[in-house]
All heavy atoms as an XYZ file, in Angstrom:
877
protein
N      29.681     61.526    130.004
C      30.531     62.414    130.738
C      30.851     61.829    132.108
O      31.961     62.009    132.586
C      29.870     63.790    130.883
C      29.864     64.628    129.619
S      31.434     64.856    128.774
C      32.513     65.413    130.030
N      29.883     61.160    132.709
C      30.138     60.574    134.024
C      31.285     59.576    133.938
O      32.159     59.561    134.818
C      28.878     59.911    134.563
N      31.309     58.758    132.891
C      32.401     57.797    132.738
C      33.739     58.513    132.586
O      34.736     58.114    133.190
C      32.156     56.888    131.539
C      31.066     55.870    131.775
C      30.862     54.974    130.560
O      31.143     55.364    129.434
N      30.344     53.780    130.807
N      33.756     59.549    131.773
C      34.989     60.312    131.581
C      35.438     60.958    132.895
O      36.609     60.874    133.262
C      34.797     61.383    130.506
C      36.020     62.251    130.218
C      37.167     61.408    129.660
C      35.657     63.362    129.248
N      34.498     61.578    133.603
C      34.852     62.189    134.890
C      35.362     61.147    135.880
O      36.293     61.407    136.637
C      33.658     62.933    135.483
C      33.313     64.224    134.789
C      32.039     64.761    134.905
C      34.240     64.911    134.033
C      31.711     65.955    134.293
C      33.920     66.111    133.407
C      32.653     66.633    133.532
N      34.768     59.952    135.871
C      35.225     58.885    136.762
C      36.645     58.434    136.423
O      37.446     58.159    137.315
C      34.281     57.684    136.723
C      32.979     57.949    137.445
O      32.904     58.772    138.347
N      31.933     57.258    137.030
N      36.955     58.355    135.143
C      38.290     57.898    134.728
C      39.356     58.965    134.962
O      40.438     58.667    135.450
C      38.278     57.509    133.243
C      37.536     56.218    132.962
S      37.709     55.640    131.247
C      36.926     56.950    130.342
N      39.032     60.202    134.629
C      40.030     61.275    134.662
C      40.104     61.965    136.024
O      41.160     62.415    136.439
C      39.725     62.307    133.551
C      40.686     63.468    133.574
C      39.739     61.629    132.192
N      38.982     62.077    136.683
C      38.861     62.742    137.980
C      39.465     64.156    137.967
O      40.369     64.469    138.741
C      39.482     61.890    139.082
C      38.790     60.567    139.247
C      39.349     59.721    140.375
O      40.312     60.077    141.031
N      38.719     58.592    140.598
N      38.937     65.002    137.090
C      39.490     66.360    136.995
C      39.045     67.232    138.171
O      38.038     66.952    138.829
C      38.874     66.884    135.700
C      37.546     66.188    135.641
C      37.827     64.796    136.188
N      39.804     68.268    138.428
C      39.408     69.286    139.400
C      38.546     70.347    138.723
O      37.658     70.927    139.338
C      40.640     69.958    140.019
C      41.472     68.996    140.831
O      40.876     68.195    141.579
O      42.709     69.031    140.708
N      38.854     70.589    137.447
C      38.177     71.619    136.664
C      37.868     71.039    135.282
O      38.680     70.315    134.721
C      39.069     72.870    136.496
C      39.383     73.490    137.858
C      38.413     73.894    135.578
C      40.427     74.583    137.793
N      36.705     71.382    134.746
C      36.361     71.020    133.370
C      35.806     72.275    132.696
O      34.994     72.993    133.278
C      35.335     69.896    133.343
N      36.266     72.526    131.495
C      35.862     73.728    130.769
C      35.013     73.320    129.576
O      35.418     72.470    128.776
C      37.104     74.522    130.291
C      36.680     75.781    129.548
C      38.014     74.857    131.468
N      33.844     73.952    129.468
C      32.933     73.694    128.357
C      32.590     75.024    127.703
O      32.440     76.036    128.376
C      31.640     73.021    128.844
C      31.855     71.617    129.317
C      32.240     71.359    130.622
C      31.692     70.559    128.438
C      32.460     70.064    131.054
C      31.909     69.252    128.868
C      32.295     69.009    130.179
N      32.427     74.993    126.404
C      32.068     76.203    125.676
C      30.630     76.614    125.928
O      29.766     75.778    126.187
N      30.389     77.905    125.830
C      29.043     78.438    126.022
C      28.186     78.276    124.781
O      26.996     78.553    124.820
C      29.112     79.927    126.380
C      29.733     80.191    127.723
C      29.944     81.672    127.979
O      30.165     82.443    127.049
N      29.895     82.059    129.228
N      28.769     77.795    123.680
C      28.034     77.677    122.424
C      26.767     76.853    122.594
O      25.724     77.186    122.062
C      28.930     77.056    121.355
C      28.252     76.890    120.004
C      29.172     76.317    118.970
C      29.578     74.919    119.233
N      28.525     73.906    119.162
N      26.884     75.786    123.336
C      25.715     74.943    123.579
C      25.293     75.111    125.036
O      25.689     74.349    125.908
C      26.045     73.481    123.274
C      24.806     72.595    123.260
O      23.794     72.982    123.895
O      24.845     71.534    122.635
N      24.498     76.138    125.282
C      24.088     76.496    126.639
C      23.363     75.342    127.328
O      23.601     75.060    128.493
C      23.194     77.739    126.603
C      22.701     78.164    127.963
C      23.529     78.897    128.809
C      21.429     77.835    128.404
C      23.089     79.289    130.065
C      20.986     78.213    129.655
C      21.814     78.944    130.474
O      21.379     79.324    131.719
N      22.507     74.680    126.584
C      21.730     73.578    127.170
C      22.654     72.447    127.625
O      22.502     71.901    128.716
C      20.712     73.078    126.150
C      19.659     72.180    126.729
C      18.544     71.922    125.722
O      18.716     72.099    124.519
N      17.397     71.514    126.209
N      23.633     72.115    126.798
C      24.591     71.072    127.171
C      25.368     71.485    128.419
O      25.582     70.671    129.315
C      25.559     70.820    126.025
C      26.666     69.836    126.366
C      27.642     69.683    125.221
O      27.260     69.385    124.101
N      28.908     69.896    125.512
N      25.768     72.732    128.489
C      26.500     73.236    129.652
C      25.671     73.065    130.925
O      26.185     72.638    131.963
C      26.867     74.706    129.442
C      27.606     75.418    130.567
C      28.941     74.758    130.880
C      27.790     76.885    130.218
N      24.388     73.344    130.844
C      23.524     73.201    132.017
C      23.348     71.735    132.415
O      23.277     71.406    133.601
C      22.166     73.861    131.772
C      22.243     75.360    131.543
C      23.110     76.069    132.565
O      22.952     75.899    133.772
N      24.058     76.869    132.100
N      23.289     70.845    131.433
C      23.187     69.411    131.724
C      24.447     68.936    132.447
O      24.374     68.189    133.430
C      22.935     68.598    130.432
C      23.115     67.106    130.667
C      21.544     68.891    129.890
N      25.602     69.379    131.981
C      26.867     69.003    132.631
C      26.912     69.533    134.058
O      27.302     68.817    134.995
C      28.078     69.517    131.829
C      28.121     68.883    130.447
C      29.384     69.297    132.593
C      28.262     67.383    130.434
N      26.498     70.771    134.248
C      26.474     71.337    135.602
C      25.548     70.536    136.518
O      25.870     70.283    137.682
C      26.058     72.800    135.561
C      27.160     73.696    135.040
C      26.752     75.141    135.036
N      27.913     75.981    134.784
C      27.867     77.181    134.243
N      26.689     77.708    133.897
N      28.979     77.876    134.052
N      24.396     70.132    136.004
C      23.455     69.338    136.805
C      24.038     67.971    137.123
O      23.893     67.480    138.252
C      22.123     69.199    136.059
N      24.710     67.363    136.164
C      25.340     66.065    136.386
C      26.364     66.150    137.520
O      26.364     65.325    138.437
C      26.020     65.582    135.102
C      26.880     64.338    135.232
C      26.084     63.099    134.852
C      28.115     64.448    134.363
N      27.208     67.160    137.463
C      28.247     67.344    138.483
C      27.611     67.582    139.855
O      28.029     67.001    140.860
C      29.200     68.487    138.079
C      30.084     68.918    139.241
C      30.040     68.064    136.883
N      26.567     68.398    139.863
C      25.873     68.690    141.129
C      25.162     67.444    141.665
O      25.326     67.074    142.828
C      24.867     69.823    140.925
C      24.118     70.232    142.194
C      22.986     71.214    141.928
N      21.969     70.585    141.078
C      21.642     70.998    139.846
N      22.228     72.026    139.301
N      20.705     70.372    139.157
N      24.408     66.770    140.801
C      23.602     65.627    141.238
C      24.443     64.434    141.689
O      24.042     63.687    142.578
C      22.647     65.187    140.127
C      21.574     66.220    139.823
O      21.425     67.188    140.609
O      20.894     66.071    138.792
N      25.601     64.257    141.070
C      26.467     63.143    141.433
C      27.562     63.556    142.422
O      28.448     62.759    142.728
C      27.086     62.519    140.182
C      26.080     61.898    139.196
C      26.781     61.335    137.973
C      25.234     60.832    139.873
N      27.473     64.786    142.893
C      28.407     65.315    143.904
C      29.871     65.178    143.492
O      30.729     64.866    144.316
C      28.177     64.623    145.254
O      26.862     64.839    145.698
N      30.141     65.408    142.206
C      31.527     65.399    141.756
C      32.235     66.644    142.282
O      31.672     67.746    142.200
C      31.618     65.393    140.230
C      31.316     64.080    139.569
C      30.359     63.995    138.577
C      32.010     62.925    139.904
C      30.084     62.798    137.935
C      31.746     61.718    139.284
C      30.788     61.667    138.303
O      30.516     60.476    137.674
N      33.450     66.518    142.766
C      34.192     67.701    143.225
C      34.900     68.380    142.047
O      36.128     68.502    142.001
C      35.194     67.100    144.216
C      35.471     65.738    143.670
C      34.165     65.277    143.064
N      34.101     68.769    141.070
C      34.637     69.353    139.831
C      34.056     70.755    139.659
O      32.848     70.952    139.778
C      34.254     68.498    138.605
C      34.746     67.062    138.768
C      34.818     69.114    137.327
C      34.203     66.118    137.704
N      34.926     71.701    139.355
C      34.468     73.053    139.032
C      34.229     73.109    137.523
O      35.135     72.829    136.732
C      35.522     74.083    139.434
C      35.109     75.498    139.138
C      36.160     76.522    139.520
O      37.240     76.141    140.000
O      35.881     77.725    139.323
N      33.018     73.450    137.142
C      32.674     73.569    135.724
C      32.791     75.032    135.322
O      32.127     75.897    135.902
C      31.246     73.052    135.442
C      31.105     71.578    135.862
C      30.884     73.234    133.960
C      32.008     70.620    135.123
N      33.641     75.293    134.349
C      33.831     76.646    133.848
C      33.241     76.758    132.450
O      33.347     75.819    131.654
C      35.318     76.995    133.801
C      36.068     76.952    135.124
C      37.548     77.264    134.905
C      35.457     77.924    136.116
N      32.637     77.894    132.170
C      32.079     78.159    130.848
C      33.035     79.069    130.091
O      33.398     80.139    130.575
C      30.715     78.819    130.976
N      33.447     78.630    128.922
C      34.349     79.418    128.080
C      33.533     80.110    126.990
O      32.576     79.531    126.468
C      35.398     78.517    127.448
N      33.903     81.327    126.656
C      33.189     82.020    125.579
C      33.289     81.239    124.272
O      34.267     80.522    124.038
C      33.911     83.358    125.446
C      34.796     83.475    126.628
C      35.004     82.105    127.185
N      32.286     81.393    123.447
C      32.282     80.734    122.149
C      33.305     81.401    121.247
O      33.273     82.615    121.065
C      30.888     80.825    121.509
O      29.951     80.207    122.399
C      30.844     80.144    120.159
N      34.195     80.616    120.694
C      35.160     81.135    119.718
C      34.449     81.231    118.370
O      33.702     80.330    117.985
C      36.363     80.208    119.634
N      34.661     82.331    117.682
C      33.969     82.564    116.411
C      34.953     82.959    115.324
O      35.994     83.536    115.601
C      32.919     83.667    116.570
C      31.811     83.275    117.536
C      30.680     84.299    117.570
N      29.630     83.822    118.441
C      28.703     82.944    118.096
N      28.669     82.481    116.866
N      27.798     82.537    118.961
N      34.565     82.667    114.089
C      35.334     83.129    112.939
C      35.105     84.623    112.791
O      34.249     85.208    113.471
C      34.903     82.401    111.653
O      33.522     82.697    111.421
C      35.120     80.907    111.745
N      35.844     85.247    111.898
C      35.722     86.690    111.702
C      34.305     87.118    111.323
O      33.845     88.195    111.708
C      36.715     87.136    110.626
C      36.897     88.629    110.551
C      38.037     89.004    109.625
O      39.154     88.511    109.833
O      37.772     89.802    108.709
N      33.585     86.268    110.606
C      32.222     86.625    110.194
C      31.158     86.220    111.209
O      29.970     86.394    110.983
C      31.898     86.048    108.814
C      31.869     84.523    108.774
O      32.122     83.872    109.820
O      31.602     83.985    107.691
N      31.580     85.664    112.350
C      30.635     85.379    113.430
C      30.211     83.933    113.585
O      29.530     83.591    114.545
N      30.604     83.058    112.678
C      30.228     81.654    112.789
C      30.983     81.014    113.952
O      32.183     81.204    114.112
C      30.554     80.903    111.492
C      30.122     79.439    111.456
C      28.599     79.326    111.447
C      30.712     78.746    110.243
N      30.271     80.258    114.757
C      30.906     79.569    115.882
C      31.889     78.534    115.361
O      31.600     77.818    114.406
C      29.847     78.902    116.754
N      33.053     78.488    115.998
C      34.019     77.452    115.652
C      33.518     76.140    116.246
O      33.427     75.989    117.453
C      35.401     77.799    116.200
C      36.094     78.988    115.541
C      37.411     79.283    116.241
C      36.330     78.713    114.060
N      33.171     75.226    115.376
C      32.593     73.956    115.791
C      32.989     72.893    114.787
O      32.976     73.146    113.580
C      31.070     74.076    115.845
O      30.464     72.818    115.929
N      33.305     71.724    115.269
C      33.656     70.635    114.353
C      32.486     70.307    113.429
O      32.677     69.886    112.291
C      34.092     69.402    115.132
O      33.051     68.966    115.985
N      31.265     70.525    113.890
C      30.092     70.227    113.050
C      29.972     71.179    111.878
O      29.420     70.827    110.833
C      28.817     70.267    113.888
C      28.723     69.135    114.882
C      27.467     69.257    115.702
N      27.586     70.418    116.580
C      27.242     70.438    117.848
N      26.716     69.371    118.399
N      27.389     71.509    118.580
N      30.474     72.403    112.032
C      30.325     73.382    110.957
C      31.162     73.045    109.728
O      30.908     73.572    108.649
C      30.642     74.787    111.461
C      29.518     75.334    112.307
O      28.385     74.846    112.241
N      29.799     76.337    113.114
N      32.121     72.151    109.858
C      32.907     71.743    108.694
C      32.059     70.975    107.687
O      32.433     70.829    106.525
C      34.109     70.920    109.126
C      33.758     69.549    109.680
C      34.976     68.784    110.128
O      36.032     68.885    109.521
N      34.831     68.016    111.200
N      30.902     70.487    108.117
C      30.029     69.713    107.236
C      28.997     70.575    106.508
O      28.191     70.051    105.738
C      29.316     68.614    108.035
C      30.280     67.663    108.687
C      30.450     67.655    110.061
C      31.051     66.791    107.926
C      31.350     66.794    110.670
C      31.956     65.922    108.526
C      32.104     65.935    109.892
O      33.001     65.092    110.481
N      29.026     71.881    106.736
C      28.073     72.768    106.063
C      28.385     72.851    104.578
O      29.548     72.881    104.171
C      28.140     74.176    106.664
C      27.693     74.334    108.113
C      27.956     75.764    108.594
C      26.232     73.982    108.280
N      27.326     72.918    103.780
C      27.519     73.147    102.348
C      28.039     74.566    102.154
O      28.002     75.383    103.083
C      26.186     72.991    101.605
O      25.304     74.056    101.975
N      28.509     74.878    100.972
C      29.021     76.224    100.694
C      27.938     77.271    100.941
O      28.199     78.324    101.552
C      29.544     76.308     99.268
N      26.714     76.980    100.501
C      25.620     77.936    100.730
C      25.336     78.090    102.219
O      25.229     79.202    102.733
C      24.341     77.496    100.008
C      23.157     78.355    100.360
C      23.019     79.617     99.812
C      22.198     77.923    101.270
C      21.945     80.431    100.145
C      21.124     78.717    101.614
C      20.996     79.985    101.054
N      25.222     76.973    102.923
C      24.925     77.028    104.362
C      26.030     77.766    105.110
O      25.755     78.540    106.024
C      24.728     75.626    104.920
N      27.280     77.536    104.724
C      28.395     78.211    105.386
C      28.319     79.721    105.151
O      28.643     80.520    106.022
C      29.735     77.650    104.879
C      30.979     78.401    105.365
C      31.065     78.391    106.888
N      32.148     79.190    107.396
C      32.083     80.490    107.692
N      30.955     81.156    107.474
N      33.118     81.122    108.175
N      27.883     80.111    103.973
C      27.794     81.534    103.640
C      26.709     82.245    104.437
O      26.872     83.402    104.816
C      27.556     81.710    102.141
N      25.586     81.561    104.711
C      24.471     82.216    105.401
C      24.433     81.940    106.907
O      23.766     82.660    107.650
C      23.099     81.862    104.777
C      23.038     82.316    103.325
C      22.781     80.398    104.918
N      25.157     80.937    107.366
C      25.106     80.552    108.786
C      25.444     81.688    109.752
O      24.794     81.819    110.794
C      26.002     79.344    109.042
N      26.415     82.544    109.450
C      26.711     83.631    110.391
C      25.530     84.582    110.612
O      25.474     85.291    111.609
C      27.887     84.369    109.740
C      28.541     83.347    108.880
C      27.406     82.492    108.374
N      24.572     84.558    109.693
C      23.403     85.424    109.846
C      22.580     85.028    111.062
O      21.904     85.871    111.663
C      22.542     85.382    108.583
C      21.461     86.421    108.572
C      21.997     87.846    108.710
O      23.045     88.163    108.134
O      21.340     88.646    109.418
N      22.631     83.775    111.465
C      21.905     83.339    112.671
C      22.453     84.065    113.890
O      21.696     84.590    114.709
C      21.979     81.807    112.832
C      21.284     81.130    111.651
C      21.378     81.371    114.163
C      21.521     79.637    111.565
N      23.777     84.140    113.981
C      24.407     84.865    115.101
C      24.040     86.350    115.052
O      23.694     86.948    116.066
C      25.927     84.676    115.050
C      26.669     85.401    116.115
N      26.505     85.138    117.455
C      27.570     86.408    116.048
C      27.281     85.931    118.159
N      27.930     86.717    117.333
N      24.081     86.923    113.864
C      23.729     88.350    113.728
C      22.264     88.583    114.103
O      21.930     89.600    114.726
C      24.032     88.827    112.317
C      25.540     88.937    112.052
C      25.838     89.667    110.753
N      25.669     88.843    109.577
C      26.615     88.065    109.050
N      27.802     87.997    109.594
N      26.361     87.372    107.964
N      21.389     87.650    113.751
C      19.974     87.784    114.117
C      19.803     87.722    115.633
O      19.019     88.488    116.213
C      19.145     86.694    113.439
N      20.539     86.833    116.281
C      20.470     86.753    117.744
C      20.964     88.043    118.400
O      20.380     88.521    119.376
C      21.277     85.550    118.246
C      20.683     84.184    117.927
C      21.705     83.081    118.230
C      19.400     83.953    118.700
N      22.033     88.610    117.859
C      22.534     89.882    118.399
C      21.506     90.996    118.203
O      21.301     91.818    119.102
C      23.863     90.254    117.739
C      25.046     89.345    118.045
C      26.270     89.778    117.234
C      25.359     89.328    119.527
N      20.860     90.993    117.047
C      19.824     91.997    116.783
C      18.650     91.820    117.748
O      18.073     92.802    118.233
C      19.345     91.907    115.335
N      18.298     90.565    118.040
C      17.225     90.296    118.998
C      17.599     90.820    120.381
O      16.785     91.446    121.056
C      16.933     88.794    119.057
C      16.316     88.240    117.791
S      16.178     86.436    117.817
C      14.885     86.230    119.045
N      18.828     90.576    120.786
C      19.300     91.059    122.088
C      19.216     92.584    122.148
O      18.724     93.158    123.117
C      20.749     90.614    122.322
C      21.330     91.116    123.641
C      22.825     91.073    123.677
N      23.380     91.943    122.636
C      24.627     91.874    122.212
N      25.460     90.982    122.693
N      25.049     92.700    121.278
N      19.668     93.241    121.087
C      19.651     94.696    121.060
C      18.225     95.241    121.092
O      17.937     96.213    121.795
C      20.391     95.218    119.830
C      21.888     94.914    119.876
O      22.405     94.557    120.969
O      22.536     95.012    118.818
N      17.330     94.614    120.336
C      15.933     95.050    120.316
C      15.300     94.885    121.697
O      14.559     95.759    122.157
C      15.150     94.273    119.259
N      15.598     93.783    122.363
C      15.060     93.559    123.707
C      15.602     94.607    124.676
O      14.864     95.133    125.509
C      15.401     92.155    124.191
N      16.880     94.936    124.533
C      17.481     95.960    125.402
C      16.854     97.329    125.182
O      16.831     98.157    126.089
C      18.986     96.056    125.145
O      19.628     94.872    125.531
N      16.350     97.538    123.971
C      15.719     98.818    123.642
C      14.217     98.820    123.907
O      13.524     99.755    123.535
C      16.008     99.187    122.188
C      17.467     99.541    121.982
O      18.101    100.121    122.856
N      18.010     99.168    120.838
N      13.710     97.751    124.528
C      12.321     97.727    124.952
C      11.310     97.236    123.936
O      10.105     97.372    124.153
N      11.757     96.647    122.843
C      10.811     96.145    121.849
C      10.013     94.977    122.439
O      10.472     94.289    123.354
C      11.560     95.684    120.598
N       8.828     94.768    121.917
C       7.994     93.667    122.407
C       8.561     92.330    121.944
O       9.212     92.238    120.902
C       6.563     93.813    121.902
O       6.500     93.519    120.518
N       8.293     91.306    122.708
C       8.766     89.968    122.356
C       8.223     89.560    120.990
O       8.961     89.042    120.147
C       8.388     88.948    123.445
C       9.234     89.204    124.699
C       8.574     87.515    122.953
C       8.892     88.336    125.884
N       6.958     89.790    120.759
C       6.350     89.400    119.476
C       7.039     90.094    118.303
O       7.320     89.462    117.278
C       4.860     89.711    119.484
N       7.337     91.385    118.439
C       7.976     92.109    117.337
C       9.418     91.638    117.124
O       9.886     91.577    115.985
C       7.932     93.617    117.570
O       8.780     93.997    118.645
N      10.101     91.291    118.195
C      11.478     90.796    118.087
C      11.484     89.454    117.365
O      12.291     89.226    116.452
C      12.123     90.670    119.478
C      12.267     92.053    120.126
C      13.472     89.971    119.385
C      12.643     91.999    121.597
N      10.590     88.570    117.770
C      10.525     87.245    117.145
C      10.168     87.365    115.659
O      10.777     86.714    114.812
C       9.520     86.368    117.878
C       9.957     85.995    119.280
C       8.883     85.315    120.104
O       7.688     85.347    119.724
O       9.257     84.735    121.141
N       9.187     88.206    115.351
C       8.767     88.397    113.963
C       9.919     88.936    113.125
O      10.192     88.439    112.021
C       7.559     89.345    113.898
C       7.108     89.621    112.496
C       6.308     88.708    111.819
C       7.502     90.776    111.837
C       5.901     88.935    110.507
C       7.099     91.027    110.523
C       6.303     90.109    109.867
O       5.911     90.345    108.571
N      10.615     89.942    113.645
C      11.723     90.541    112.904
C      12.839     89.527    112.654
O      13.442     89.509    111.571
C      12.266     91.752    113.659
N      13.104     88.672    113.619
C      14.148     87.660    113.450
C      13.773     86.666    112.359
O      14.594     86.317    111.504
C      14.404     86.941    114.770
N      12.527     86.208    112.382
C      12.071     85.270    111.353
C      12.187     85.911    109.974
O      12.706     85.302    109.025
C      10.620     84.803    111.629
C      10.051     84.055    110.425
C      10.573     83.925    112.867
N      11.718     87.136    109.847
C      11.774     87.828    108.552
C      13.211     88.029    108.096
O      13.537     87.830    106.926
C      11.034     89.167    108.628
C       9.535     89.010    108.745
C       8.959     88.176    107.605
O       9.202     88.491    106.427
O       8.263     87.183    107.891
N      14.078     88.416    108.992
C      15.489     88.632    108.659
C      16.111     87.352    108.115
O      16.806     87.360    107.100
C      16.238     89.102    109.907
C      17.716     89.284    109.704
C      18.431     89.561    111.026
N      19.815     89.833    110.773
C      20.427     90.955    111.105
N      19.779     91.909    111.734
N      21.701     91.130    110.819
N      15.873     86.238    108.808
C      16.462     84.971    108.386
C      15.859     84.478    107.074
O      16.579     83.999    106.186
C      16.303     83.931    109.490
C      17.091     84.240    110.771
C      16.682     83.306    111.899
C      18.590     84.189    110.525
N      14.557     84.599    106.921
C      13.906     84.141    105.681
C      14.357     84.968    104.478
O      14.485     84.438    103.377
C      12.395     84.180    105.839
C      11.898     83.043    106.712
C      10.402     82.942    106.748
N      10.006     81.759    107.516
C       8.874     81.643    108.154
N       7.965     82.619    108.110
N       8.597     80.551    108.828
N      14.618     86.259    104.686
C      15.109     87.104    103.587
C      16.472     86.635    103.091
O      16.843     86.880    101.955
C      15.197     88.565    104.029
C      13.870     89.246    104.150
C      13.986     90.653    104.710
O      15.077     91.146    104.965
N      12.848     91.295    104.915
N      17.186     85.949    103.949
C      18.504     85.426    103.577
C      18.434     83.943    103.207
O      19.422     83.238    103.229
C      19.487     85.678    104.699
C      19.898     87.152    104.725
C      20.222     87.635    106.114
N      20.553     89.044    106.136
C      19.689     90.020    106.356
N      18.404     89.748    106.524
N      20.068     91.280    106.390
N      17.206     83.504    102.897
C      16.943     82.136    102.436
C      17.287     81.078    103.472
O      17.691     79.960    103.140
C      17.671     81.869    101.115
C      17.216     82.791     99.997
C      17.899     82.482     98.687
O      17.988     81.285     98.338
O      18.328     83.426     98.018
N      17.112     81.413    104.734
C      17.294     80.448    105.824
C      15.914     79.940    106.219
O      15.028     80.732    106.535
C      18.009     81.094    107.028
C      19.416     81.549    106.616
C      18.066     80.130    108.204
C      20.144     82.341    107.684
N      15.740     78.646    106.156
C      14.468     78.036    106.529
C      14.279     78.154    108.041
O      15.150     77.772    108.825
C      14.460     76.560    106.128
O      13.294     75.938    106.575
N      13.140     78.706    108.451
C      12.876     78.949    109.866
C      11.576     78.253    110.246
O      10.531     78.517    109.652
C      12.758     80.461    110.170
C      12.471     80.699    111.642
C      13.996     81.200    109.721
N      11.651     77.377    111.237
C      10.434     76.758    111.757
C       9.778     77.701    112.755
O       8.571     77.888    112.746
C      10.736     75.415    112.418
C      11.174     74.367    111.411
O      10.684     74.397    110.273
O      12.003     73.521    111.776
N      10.564     78.252    113.654
C      10.035     79.205    114.636
C      11.187     79.888    115.345
O      12.324     79.418    115.327
C       9.142     78.518    115.667
C       9.874     77.520    116.539
C      10.435     77.907    117.754
C       9.997     76.192    116.146
C      11.119     76.989    118.533
C      10.672     75.278    116.918
C      11.227     75.685    118.123
O      11.910     74.785    118.905
N      10.877     81.017    115.951
C      11.814     81.749    116.810
C      11.045     82.072    118.072
O       9.921     82.586    118.005
C      12.305     83.060    116.152
C      13.081     83.909    117.126
C      13.152     82.752    114.925
N      11.619     81.742    119.218
C      10.977     82.050    120.501
C      12.001     82.589    121.474
O      13.099     82.066    121.561
C      10.337     80.806    121.112
C       9.096     80.343    120.402
C       8.409     79.234    121.157
O       8.191     79.390    122.373
O       8.083     78.214    120.523
N      11.610     83.589    122.195
C      12.455     84.123    123.256
C      12.064     83.430    124.551
O      10.890     83.363    124.893
C      12.282     85.655    123.391
C      12.782     86.334    122.119
C      13.008     86.171    124.622
C      12.554     87.815    122.091
N      13.047     82.932    125.246
C      12.803     82.258    126.526
C      13.690     82.842    127.579
O      14.797     83.151    127.392
C      13.091     80.760    126.421
C      12.126     80.057    125.519
C      10.818     79.834    126.255
N       9.860     79.202    125.395
C       8.647     79.662    125.230
N       8.228     80.738    125.815
N       7.811     79.035    124.449
């Protein structure tokens, strides 16, 4: 990104919120290198069933494409449960169970 910013010298750069960690890395890069660039976060564009629009999602198998939107729904359910005062442990457990019931392999779920 530094090379691209050096070549283009933008005033503003827009990044999607889909990859929050990447967005934070870009913000740190701009801050640390004192680039005069405003970094804007754009909402994640989603299909009607909730899957994030991403070039990587075109590589999903038919089964994976069918169940992938459930990850977004599980995250929304986690947010709602947290807003309603549920314990972190119960939210994490419920998310794992929800995803596994839909045949999604889950290594772990953690709220941070």
